[in-house]
N, C-alpha and C positions, 0 to 999 in steps of 0.2 A: 862267399865267392862272388867276384865281380861278374856282372852281366856284360858280356862282350859284343860289341858291334864291329865288323869288318868292312872297310870300304875301299874303293879303288878309284884312282884319279882318271880324268879324261883329258882331252887335248889341251894344250898350253901348259902343261906340267913338264914337259920335255925340257932337257938341257944337254949340251954336248959333253960327253963323258960319262952319261947316265949308264949304269949297269956293268961297266968294265970289271970292277972288282968282283962282281957276282959271276960274270962270265968266266974269269980266269980261275976261279976257285972251284967250279963244279962242272964235270962232264955232261950231267944231264941238262944243265943250263945251255951249254954250248950246243947241244943237240936240238933244243927248242929254237935257238937263233938260226941253225942250219935249215930247219923246217920252214921258218919264215923267209929266209934268204931265198930258197928254192922256189917258194910260192910267189915271191916278189920279183925275182929275177935280178936281184941286186944284193950286195953284201950289207945286211942291216946292221950286223955287228960293227963293221968299220964305220958306217955312217953314225950310229948312235955314239961310239966312242971318239971319233975324230972330226965329226961334222962333214962339211961346213954347216953352220947353224941354219942359213937360209934353206938349204936342202932338207935338212931335218924337219923344218917347219911344214914342208909340203905334206898335204893330208894323207897321201898314199904311204909315206914313210912315217910320219908322226904317230899315227894310231897303232900300227903293228909295234913300233919301238916302245911306246909307253906300256902296251899290254905285256911285252916280252919282259920288261923291267919287273912288273908286278907278279908275273908268273915265275920268274927267276927267284924272287924272294920267297915265294910259297914253296918252290922246289927245294931250296936250301933249308928252309925252316921245318918243313914236314910237320912231324908231331909236336915240335916245340912251340907251334902256334896254338894258343888256346882255342878251345871250341867256341864257335861264334853262335849267339843266340839269334842274330840278324846279320845279313850282309846286303850290300847294295854297291853300285858303281856309277859314277857321273859319266853319262853318254856311253863312250866306247868302254868305260870302266865297268859297265854292267856285264861285259863278257868275261871279266876277271872274276866278278862275284859269281857268275853262273859256273864257271870252271871250279871255283872253290866248293860250290855246292854240288858238284858232280853231275850237273845237268848235261854236260858234255866234257869231252876230254880237253887237256891242255892244247894238244895238236889241233883238235876241231876248232877250239877258241881262236887259235892263231890264224888258221886258214879262213875262217869266217871274218875275222877283223881285216885281214889283207883284202879279201873281196869287197868288204864294206867300205874300206878307205879308197879303194880304186873306183867303185860305183859313185861315191860321194864326191870325189875329185872330177869325174866325169860330169856329174850333175852341176858342179860349180862352173865348168867350162860352158856347158849348154845354157844354164840360167844363172848368169853372174849375179852376185848379191854380196851383202855384207852384214856385220852386226854391230851392235852398239850396247855399251853398259850403262843402265840408268840407276843413279842412286838417289834415294830420298823421296820416292813416290811409291804408294801401295799397289797391289796387284790390280785392283779393280781400275784405279785411275789409269794405269799404263795400258790395260786391255781396252779401255774407252778411246784412249789417245791413238792406239794402233788401229782401232776400227776408223776413226777419223781420218788418220794419215793414209789409210789404204786408198784413198782417192788419188793420191799421187803415185802409188805403186804398192806391191805386195809388202806387208810388215806385220809381224806378229810377235807376242811374247815367245821367247825361245828357252831360256834358262831362268828358273826361279831359284837363284842361288842362295838367297837369304831374305829376311824381311826387309832389308835395306837395299838389296842389289838384285836387279832384274835385267836380263840381257834381252835385246829385241833383235829380230832378224828379218831380212827380206831383200827387196831390191834396193839399190843405192838411193834412188828417189824417195822410195817409201820410208826407209830408215832415216835418211836426213830430214824428211818432213816431220817424222815422229820425234826426232831429237828437239828439233825447234819447238814443237807443241810442249815436250816435256819440260824444257826450260821455261817457257812461258807459264806452265802450271806449277812452277816452284821446284823443279828438281834440283838437288844439290849439285849433281853432275851428270853430263850425258856425253859419253866418250866413244867415239868410233873406234872399233877394234881392228887390229891388224890380222884378219883371218882370210882363208881362202874362198869364202863363200857364205852363203845363207843357210847354216846349219839349222836343223830342226824347225824348218819352215816348209811351206807347200813347194818351194823351189828345189826341194830334195825328192819329189814324187817320182821321178825317173829311176832314182837309186832304190826307192822302195820296192817298185815293181820288180826289179831284178833281183832284190835281196830276198823277196818272198820265194822265188824259184830256187835260189841257193840254198836257204835254210830249210827247204822241203826235203833235201837230201841228207839232213842230219837228224839222228834219232835223239830228240829232247827228252831226257828222263825227268821224272819229278824230283825237285830239289831236296837233298839231303839235309840242308840248312835253310831256314826260312829267308827268302829272298824278296826284297823290296824293288819292283821295277820302277824306272823313271816315270813311265807314262801314268801309272795308277798312285804311286806313293803308299801303297799298302801291299802286304804279303801276298804272293801268288804261289799256290801249291801244284799247279797243273803244268806240265811240261809243254803241252800243245798250246796252252794260252801264253806261255812265256815265249814261245816261238812267234806267235801273232804280235805280241807286244813289242818284240825287238824290231819287227818291220815298222810298227806304228811310230816307235821311238825316232825314226829318221826325220818325220815330219811334225812330230808332236813336241811340246816343251818337256824340258827336263825339270821335274818337280822336286828339285833338291831340298829346298827349304821344307816343303811338306814331308819329304822323306826323313829329315832330321827331326822333324816335329814327332813324326811316328816312332822314331828311335827313341826320342825323349819320353813319349807316353808310355813305351814299353820298358822304361827304367833302365835303358843301357847306360851303365856308368863307367865303362872303358870302351873308348873308341880307337881302333887301330887302323891307320892308313897305310896301305900296302903299294909301294910304288914311287915314282920319281916326285920330287917337290913336297910341299906342304900346303897346297891350295885348300884341300878339304879339311885338313886339320885347322887352318885358320879360320874358315868358315864355321867349323864345329865349336870353336871356343865361344862364339855368340850364340849358337844354336842349343849347345849341350853345356851350359854354364857349370854344372856340377860334375861333369865327367872327367875322368883321367883320359887325356889325348896323347896318343903316341903315334909318330910316323916312323915307318921302317923303309928306308931307302937304300942304305948301304950295307956292306958286309959288317961294318963296325956297329951299325944300329942293330943288326941281327945279334951280334955278339953281346951287346949292351942289354938287349931285351932279356937275356937269360938271368940278368940280375934283378928283373922286375918281378915282384910277386903278384900273382893274379889271385885275389882273394884276401 
């Protein structure tokens, strides 16, 4: 029997048209979109399916749209999805993993992400910043460079996506200074990213403070499936600790490379990405070279999955 890991993508996985086939095929899925639209005050289904792309890229819309897509897949698949030995999600994707693990309900996950996205967009306006992807330098070197570049402005490692790709985050001056130093130290590439702000950095502190208050109103159950939070990259079995880590996640780095190392050490030999795009599947090909990797994005993917033998 295959040992299955299930993962959920984060921001930048969105595309116009995402989830339309899932929405049209299932009344429960349509209800989830209605919950989100009511919480946002805008028709998130129409925006997801028709765009425009620039509006869909706005954090307050992107995050709930991606989570809805993942939850739609889970809703349609129900018991046809194999039991996971581990689950995790990249940044906002962690809410999908926690919903899968029954830490909170799908509706609670949606409303929490709508709140999170709104608070993060507000923090971006209050403390403008940016991010950059660095290829070809190790974690310690980039950490040292960020410390040095901090003389110019806030900059920290934000996403440890793989052994070869680390994203940094902070003020424009800090990130630009760090990119220059990275190139000087031999980075293969240092690319400024088109993002709304400095996610997973101290510039998100105002969002973290308000998110603490919001999450305190949700009953976090202990996970029914082992969950690997971004902040620690190891399993956490206590619902109260998971709540605390979700807040920390806003200003702490996403340890995705370390999470995949954990999956590899736990002998995960089938990884399933649930949601739009194939970003995590692409990363997993490098991090889990011996695992079978499957992405479930569309209704056709769900139908095709029924032909896959688990075990």
